[in-house]
C-alpha positions in Angstrom: -0.3 -0.1 0.3 0.9 3.5 -0.6 -0.6 5.4 1.8 -2.0 4.7 4.9 -4.3 7.3 6.8 -5.0 5.4 10.3 -7.2 6.7 13.6 -9.2 9.0 11.7 -12.4 10.4 11.7 -14.1 10.2 8.2 -16.7 12.6 7.2 -17.3 11.3 3.5 -18.5 14.2 1.8 -22.4 12.4 1.7 -23.6 14.1 4.6 -23.8 11.3 6.4 -22.6 11.0 9.9 -18.8 10.6 10.7 -17.1 7.5 11.8 -13.9 6.2 13.0 -11.7 4.3 10.5 -8.4 4.0 8.3 -8.2 4.7 4.9 -5.4 2.9 2.8 -4.3 4.2 -0.8 -2.8 2.3 -3.3 -2.0 3.6 -7.2 -3.6 7.1 -6.7 -7.0 5.6 -5.5 -9.0 4.9 -2.4 -8.2 0.9 -1.6 -9.8 -0.2 1.6 -11.6 1.9 4.6 -11.9 0.2 8.0 -9.4 -1.3 10.1 -6.5 -1.8 7.9 -3.5 -4.2 9.4 -1.3 -4.2 5.9 2.3 -1.6 5.7 2.5 1.2 3.6 5.5 2.9 2.2 3.8 6.6 4.1 1.7 6.6 6.8 -0.3 9.5 8.4 -1.8 9.4 12.1 -5.0 11.2 11.9 -6.0 10.8 15.9 -8.1 13.6 16.7 -8.4 14.5 13.2 -11.2 14.6 10.3 -10.5 12.8 7.0 -12.5 14.1 4.0 -12.5 14.4 0.8 -10.6 17.0 -1.1 -12.4 20.7 -1.1 -13.2 21.3 -4.9 -12.9 25.2 -6.4 -15.1 25.4 -8.9 -14.2 29.5 -10.1 -11.2 30.1 -10.6 -9.1 31.7 -12.7 -5.1 30.0 -12.3 -5.6 29.7 -16.4 -2.0 31.5 -16.2 -0.8 31.5 -12.9 -1.1 26.9 -13.6 2.0 27.6 -15.9 4.2 29.0 -13.2 3.0 28.1 -10.1 3.3 24.1 -9.6 1.8 24.5 -6.2 -1.9 26.1 -6.8 -1.7 29.1 -4.3 -3.6 30.3 -2.5 -6.1 27.5 -3.4 -3.7 24.6 -2.0 -2.9 26.1 1.4 -7.0 25.8 2.3 -7.2 21.7 1.6 -8.4 22.5 -2.2 -7.4 19.7 -4.5 -9.5 20.1 -7.4 -9.7 23.6 -9.2 -12.0 24.9 -12.3 -10.4 27.8 -14.6 -11.6 29.4 -17.7 -14.7 31.0 -16.0 -16.5 34.1 -17.2 -15.5 34.0 -20.5 -11.3 34.7 -19.9 -9.1 32.3 -20.7 -5.4 31.6 -22.1 -6.1 30.2 -25.4 -7.1 29.6 -28.0 -4.7 32.8 -28.8 -2.9 33.5 -32.0 1.1 34.1 -31.5 1.2 37.8 -32.6 -1.8 38.5 -30.5 0.0 37.8 -27.1 0.1 40.4 -25.5 -3.0 41.7 -26.4 -4.7 38.9 -24.8 -2.2 39.9 -21.2 -3.5 43.6 -21.9 -6.7 42.4 -21.5 -6.2 39.8 -19.0 -4.3 42.5 -16.7 -7.5 44.9 -17.2 -10.0 42.2 -15.8 -7.9 39.8 -13.4 -5.0 42.7 -12.1 -2.4 40.1 -13.3 0.4 42.5 -14.6 0.8 41.8 -18.4 4.9 41.7 -17.7 4.4 38.7 -15.4 2.1 37.0 -18.0 4.3 37.6 -20.8 7.2 36.7 -18.7 5.8 33.6 -16.8 3.9 32.0 -19.5 5.4 29.5 -22.2 2.7 29.9 -25.1 3.4 26.7 -26.0 -0.5 26.8 -27.6 -2.3 28.4 -30.1 -5.7 26.3 -29.8 -7.4 25.2 -26.9 -6.9 21.4 -26.9 -3.2 22.6 -27.0 -3.2 24.8 -24.1 -4.8 21.7 -22.3 -1.5 19.7 -23.2 0.5 22.1 -22.1 -1.2 22.0 -18.9 -1.4 18.3 -18.7 3.0 18.3 -18.9 3.1 21.1 -16.4 4.0 20.7 -12.6 0.9 20.7 -10.7 0.4 20.1 -7.3 -3.8 20.8 -7.6 -6.2 19.0 -10.3 -7.5 21.4 -12.8 -10.0 21.6 -14.8 -10.6 24.4 -17.9 -13.5 26.0 -19.8 -12.8 27.7 -23.1 -13.8 31.2 -22.2 -15.7 33.4 -24.8 -13.7 36.3 -24.9 -10.8 34.6 -25.7 -12.6 32.7 -28.7 -14.3 35.9 -30.0 -10.5 37.4 -30.2 -9.0 34.6 -31.6 -11.5 33.8 -34.3 -12.4 38.3 -35.0 -9.6 40.3 -34.1 -10.1 44.0 -33.2 -13.8 43.2 -34.7 -14.4 41.2 -31.5 -13.7 44.5 -29.2 -16.9 46.3 -31.5 -19.0 44.2 -33.5 -21.9 41.5 -33.7 -20.3 38.8 -35.1 -20.9 37.7 -38.5 -22.4 33.9 -39.1 -19.4 33.0 -40.6 -17.4 34.2 -37.1 -20.0 32.2 -35.2 -19.5 29.5 -37.2 -15.8 29.2 -36.3 -16.2 29.6 -32.7 -18.9 26.9 -32.7 -16.1 24.8 -34.2 -14.1 25.8 -31.7 -15.8 25.0 -29.2 -16.7 21.5 -29.9 -13.3 21.2 -31.0 -12.6 21.7 -27.0 -15.3 19.8 -25.6 -14.1 16.8 -27.7 -10.3 17.3 -26.3 -11.6 17.8 -22.6 -12.8 21.6 -21.4 -15.6 21.2 -19.0 -17.7 23.6 -20.7 -17.5 27.0 -22.7 -18.0 30.1 -19.9 -19.1 33.7 -20.7 -19.5 37.0 -18.9 -22.1 39.9 -19.6 -20.6 41.7 -16.2 -20.6 45.3 -16.6 -17.4 45.3 -14.5 -15.4 43.6 -16.8 -13.6 45.7 -18.7 -10.7 46.1 -21.3 -7.8 48.5 -20.4 -9.1 51.3 -21.9 -12.5 51.2 -20.0 -14.1 49.8 -23.0 -16.4 46.1 -22.6 -14.5 42.6 -22.7 -15.1 41.0 -26.0 -17.9 38.6 -24.4 -20.3 42.0 -24.0 -20.4 42.3 -27.2 -22.3 39.3 -28.2 -25.7 39.1 -28.5 -28.1 36.4 -27.3 -28.2 34.9 -31.0 -24.4 34.3 -30.7 -24.4 32.9 -26.7 -27.3 30.7 -28.2 -25.1 28.9 -31.2 -22.4 28.5 -28.6 -24.2 27.0 -26.1 -26.2 24.9 -28.9 -22.6 23.5 -30.1 -22.4 21.9 -26.9 -25.6 20.8 -26.9 -25.2 19.1 -30.1 -22.2 17.3 -28.5 -24.9 16.4 -25.2 -21.5 17.5 -22.8 -20.4 21.4 -21.2 -21.8 23.6 -19.3 -22.1 26.9 -19.6 -20.7 29.3 -17.3 -21.4 33.0 -17.1 -20.9 35.9 -15.4 -24.1 37.9 -14.4 -25.4 41.2 -15.6 -25.6 43.1 -12.2 -25.9 46.6 -13.7 -29.6 46.7 -12.6 -32.5 45.0 -11.3 -34.3 45.3 -14.8 -30.9 44.2 -16.6 -30.8 41.4 -14.3 -34.1 39.9 -14.9 -34.2 40.1 -18.6 -30.7 38.2 -18.4 -32.5 36.0 -16.2 -34.8 35.3 -18.7 -32.4 34.2 -21.5 -30.6 32.2 -18.8 -33.2 30.0 -18.4 -34.3 30.0 -21.9 -30.9 28.7 -22.9 -30.8 26.1 -20.3 -34.4 25.1 -21.0 -33.7 25.1 -25.1 -30.4 23.5 -24.9 -30.2 21.0 -21.6 -26.9 22.0 -20.8 -26.2 22.8 -16.7 -25.9 26.7 -16.2 -23.8 28.4 -13.3 -23.9 31.6 -12.7 -22.7 33.8 -9.3 -25.4 34.6 -7.0 -24.8 37.8 -5.2 -26.5 39.8 -2.5 -25.9 44.0 -3.0 -27.0 47.0 -1.4 -25.0 49.0 -3.8 -27.5 49.8 -7.0 -31.0 51.9 -7.0 -32.6 49.2 -8.4 -30.8 45.9 -6.8 -32.2 42.2 -7.6 -32.2 40.1 -4.6 -30.6 37.0 -4.3 -34.1 35.6 -3.4 -35.1 36.5 -6.8 -32.2 34.9 -7.7 -32.1 31.9 -6.3 -36.0 31.4 -7.3 -35.2 31.9 -10.9 -33.2 28.6 -10.1 -36.0 26.8 -8.8 -38.5 27.7 -11.3 -35.8 26.6 -13.9 -35.1 23.1 -12.4 -38.7 22.9 -11.2 -39.4 23.0 -15.5 -36.9 20.4 -16.3 -33.5 22.5 -16.8 -30.0 22.4 -14.9 -29.2 25.2 -13.1 -26.6 26.3 -10.1 -25.8 29.5 -8.3 -22.5 30.0 -7.1 -21.6 31.8 -3.6 -18.6 32.6 -1.8 -18.9 32.2 2.3 -17.9 35.6 3.3 -18.5 39.4 1.2 -16.3 39.8 -1.7 -14.3 42.9 -0.4 -11.8 44.6 -2.1 -8.4 44.5 0.2 -6.2 47.9 0.5 -2.6 48.4 2.5 0.2 50.1 2.9 2.0 47.1 1.3 0.0 46.9 -2.3 -3.3 49.3 -3.0 -4.5 52.0 -1.0 -8.1 54.3 -1.8 -5.9 57.4 -2.7 -3.0 56.0 -4.7 -4.2 58.2 -7.9 -3.8 61.4 -5.8 -1.2 63.0 -7.1 0.6 63.7 -3.6 -0.5 60.2 -2.6 1.0 59.0 -5.7 4.2 61.1 -5.3 4.6 59.7 -1.7 3.4 56.3 -2.5 6.3 55.5 -5.0 8.8 55.5 -2.5 10.4 52.7 -0.7 8.3 51.9 2.2 10.1 52.9 5.0 10.8 56.6 3.4 6.9 56.4 3.3 6.1 55.6 6.7 8.6 58.7 7.2 6.4 61.2 5.4 3.5 60.2 6.5 4.2 60.8 9.8 5.2 64.2 9.1 2.4 66.5 10.5 2.6 69.0 7.7 2.4 66.0 5.2 0.0 64.4 6.9 -2.1 67.4 6.7 -1.9 67.9 2.9 -2.7 64.0 2.3 -5.9 64.1 4.5 -6.9 67.7 2.4 -6.1 66.1 -0.9 -9.2 63.3 0.3 -12.0 65.5 -0.2 -11.3 66.0 -4.2 -11.4 62.2 -4.9 -15.1 61.3 -7.2 -17.8 61.2 -5.0 -19.4 58.0 -4.3 -22.6 57.1 -6.4 -25.0 54.0 -6.3 -23.1 52.0 -8.8 -21.8 48.4 -8.3 -17.5 48.2 -8.5 -16.0 45.0 -9.4 -12.9 44.4 -7.2 -10.5 45.9 -9.9 -12.2 49.1 -10.8 -12.7 49.7 -6.9 -8.8 49.5 -6.2 -7.3 51.3 -9.2 -10.1 53.5 -10.1 -11.9 54.1 -6.5 -14.2 56.5 -5.3 -14.3 58.2 -1.9 -14.4 55.8 0.7 -17.7 54.9 2.8 -15.7 54.3 5.8 -18.4 52.8 7.3 -18.3 50.0 4.9 -14.2 50.4 5.3 -13.4 47.8 7.5 -10.1 47.4 9.7 -9.3 44.4 9.6 -8.2 42.6 12.6 -9.0 39.0 12.1 -10.1 36.7 9.9 -14.0 36.2 11.8 -16.1 39.1 10.0 -16.6 41.1 13.0 -13.9 43.8 11.8 -14.9 47.4 13.3 -14.9 50.4 10.5 -13.2 52.7 10.0 -15.5 55.3 11.1 -15.9 53.7 13.9 -12.2 53.1 14.7 -11.9 56.9 13.8 -14.5 57.7 16.9 -13.0 56.0 19.2 -10.2 57.5 18.3 -11.2 61.0 18.2 -9.6 61.9 14.6 -10.4 61.9 11.2 -10.9 58.9 9.2 -7.5 59.4 6.8 -5.9 60.3 9.8 -6.8 56.7 11.3 -6.1 55.1 8.6 -2.5 56.4 8.4 -2.2 55.7 12.5 -2.9 52.0 12.0 -0.8 51.4 8.9 2.4 53.6 10.9 1.6 51.1 14.1 1.5 47.8 11.8 2.6 47.9 8.3 0.9 45.1 7.2 -2.3 46.7 8.5 -5.4 46.1 6.1 -8.2 47.4 5.2 -11.6 45.2 3.2 -14.2 47.3 1.4 -17.1 44.5 1.0 -18.6 45.0 -2.6 -21.4 42.3 -2.3 -22.2 39.8 0.2 -21.8 42.3 3.1 -25.0 40.6 5.4 -24.0 37.5 7.2 -28.0 36.4 6.7 -28.2 37.2 3.1 -24.9 34.5 2.6 -26.4 31.9 4.8 -29.0 32.1 2.9 -27.7 31.8 0.0 -25.5 28.8 0.9 -28.3 27.3 2.3 -30.4 26.7 -0.7 -29.9 23.4 -2.2 -28.9 24.4 -5.9 -26.0 27.0 -4.7 -22.7 25.8 -5.0 -20.2 27.1 -1.9 -17.5 28.2 -4.4 -16.4 31.8 -6.1 -13.2 32.2 -4.4 -11.6 34.0 -8.3 -8.3 32.2 -7.2 -5.4 33.5 -9.3 -7.4 36.7 -9.9 -7.4 40.7 -8.6 -4.2 39.2 -6.9 -3.7 42.5 -5.5 -7.4 43.3 -4.8 -9.0 40.7 -3.9 -8.7 37.6 -1.3 -11.5 34.9 -2.0 -9.3 31.9 -2.3 -9.7 30.8 1.6 -13.5 30.4 1.5 -13.3 26.7 2.2 -11.2 26.9 5.6 -13.7 30.1 6.3 -16.9 27.9 5.9 -15.7 25.2 8.6 -14.2 27.8 11.3 -17.2 30.5 10.7 -20.0 28.9 9.8 -19.4 25.3 11.3 -17.2 26.3 14.4 -18.2 29.7 15.7 -21.7 30.1 14.5 -23.2 26.6 14.0 -25.1 27.4 11.4 -23.9 24.5 9.4 -22.7 20.8 10.7 -19.3 19.8 9.9 -21.1 17.2 7.3 -22.7 19.9 5.6 -20.3 21.9 5.5 -18.4 18.8 4.0 -20.5 17.9 1.8 -20.9 21.1 0.2 -17.1 21.6 -0.6 -16.9 18.2 -2.4 -19.6 16.2 -3.5 -22.1 18.7 -3.8 -19.3 20.7 -6.0 -18.0 17.2 -8.2 -21.4 16.2 -8.7 -22.4 20.0 -10.4 -19.0 19.6 -12.6 -19.7 16.1 -13.2 -16.0 14.4 -11.7 -17.7 11.5 -11.4 -14.5 9.4 -8.9 -14.1 12.6 -6.7 -15.7 14.4 -3.9 -16.2 11.2 -1.8 -14.1 9.2 0.8 -15.3 5.5 -1.1 -13.0 2.9 -2.1 -12.5 3.2 -6.3 -12.5 6.9 -5.9 -9.4 9.3 -6.5 -7.2 9.5 -3.3 -8.0 13.7 -3.0 -7.9 14.1 0.5 -7.6 16.5 3.2 -6.5 15.9 6.7 -7.4 18.4 9.1 -8.3 19.5 12.9 -11.9 20.7 13.4 -11.3 22.9 16.0 -8.3 24.9 15.2 -8.8 24.9 11.4 -9.1 28.6 9.9 -7.4 31.3 7.5 -4.4 33.1 8.6 -4.5 37.0 7.7 -3.2 37.8 4.6 0.1 38.9 3.2 1.3 40.8 0.2 4.2 39.0 -1.1 6.3 39.3 -4.2 6.1 36.2 -6.0 4.9 36.6 -9.4 7.5 36.4 -12.8 9.0 39.5 -12.6 8.8 40.3 -8.5 5.1 41.7 -8.8 3.1 41.7 -5.9 0.2 39.7 -5.0 -1.5 38.7 -2.0 -1.5 35.0 -0.5 -3.2 33.3 2.8 -2.2 30.5 4.2 -4.7 28.5 7.1 -4.5 26.9 10.0 -4.8 23.5 11.5 -4.7 21.0 8.2 -2.0 18.1 8.4 -2.0 17.1 5.1 -3.6 17.5 2.1 -3.3 14.1 -0.4 -4.2 15.1 -4.1 -4.5 11.4 -6.3 -2.8 9.4 -3.6 0.4 11.7 -3.1 0.7 14.1 0.2 1.2 17.3 -1.8 1.1 19.3 1.5 1.9 19.1 5.3 1.3 21.0 7.8 0.6 24.0 5.4 3.8 23.2 3.5 4.4 21.7 0.3 6.1 18.3 0.5 7.6 18.5 -3.4 5.4 15.7 -4.4 3.3 16.8 -7.9 0.9 14.5 -8.5 -1.4 17.0 -9.9 -4.0 15.8 -13.1 -5.7 17.6 -15.8 -9.5 16.8 -14.9 -10.7 16.7 -18.9 -14.6 16.2 -19.7 -16.2 13.2 -20.6 -16.1 13.0 -24.2 -12.1 13.6 -23.5 -12.3 10.7 -20.9 -14.2 8.2 -23.4 -12.2 8.7 -26.4 
């Protein structure tokens, strides 16, 4: 036997009651569960620990990162063993060699990965989507990856610059549909697009997928329907209540006509004049399922927030005085911020920021083109338990202005972070979405917004906040949501359960201590660019395809990750 995990408490992913047993692994598969006396090459004593399936994150953007980061961070540090990338239409394939930098620039605008990092870190050994999958297959991987073919990439590949201005011709659509089918046959898990008004190119214009009409989307989803394979994922229109309702009408129609599973992010926001509630969104899901369609929502386990810090971005970075200081080395920044006269000028300059309006900002725009902060909705991060005070509250306690307070907090702790919740601010809204039977606990955006947001810890947050602290979910329920429910939605037939014959993707953790650590800023992207990282406490081991990939939060140097190809590729 290759691996024996003994004396553990099994929470098997089904939602059923936990039980005591050993787990034996050979050849990357679970081969025995029970009292095992067979010797093994590697033994993990899981006494007092939970043994569960590895967690599955269905909404990431690791398409570029997978080519330079063998670990799969930050997801890998939170018990995640499988991710799905290429969401919201953003991908690196298909892509013509002469358009690589253009692609990278568009990806930077939406996903906050510097073009220089993409161009220097990606080997670009592909043009077509099947070639991209093969390149990922060859890459060293600590976790498993599935991938969508993305609409924006596909449109730009077929239409060139017209993709960012024109309606697709019949010939354009025929070529895109053929590429979708080629991708599905090669193992793409589906086709993704975005209609979100927050997704824009470097000049502020819409990304390519937002120029598509419903007839174009119909035919591309229809290309999957002809093959009876593939999932349709879409970044929803969040511009207004009316637009959202029209969007959901089209989504329901496509689900019923195509028969393909459809996924989109369910969100709760109070930032719009006419917001469409998450209850309306889940109601559409229920109605679609009742009529015979397949539809899933996706929800994070906490607010989706912009992260500000002295070491990354601050809301004031675009102001001339701030810009000059922020260009200096960190210690010099601190010295200037402590100078009374300079502080006075910095505080005064804040009033020149554009006023807040009732419009939704995505993470990228919220940090690179910020409005004047709402200090009641800007939190001074103290922990990871969703109980942080607002900057306004701290300012009142200190009898100081909010900008002065932020300066003081950063001088007291150069790692101080501030969170601006964008959506899902209210705990009861998030709880309601997570309790819905067709809403998946996912949506980390791992690999994107790398210096703006930090959602990669949603799994450990689920287990610490909602299970241990709030007791709104049992451990068995939460593990099922993070494993089997996601494996089922993404049609992964041999993952998501602790069962004999299943792939040995496993998480071994302490239910009493598992939680995210505070995020930090590091400079480890290709070329030395910055990003946010967040690790976890309480995970003793993560097993990927039968190989121990991480122990006590550190990589073992063993990389057994695989490409998770769709059913048509598997069948061939």
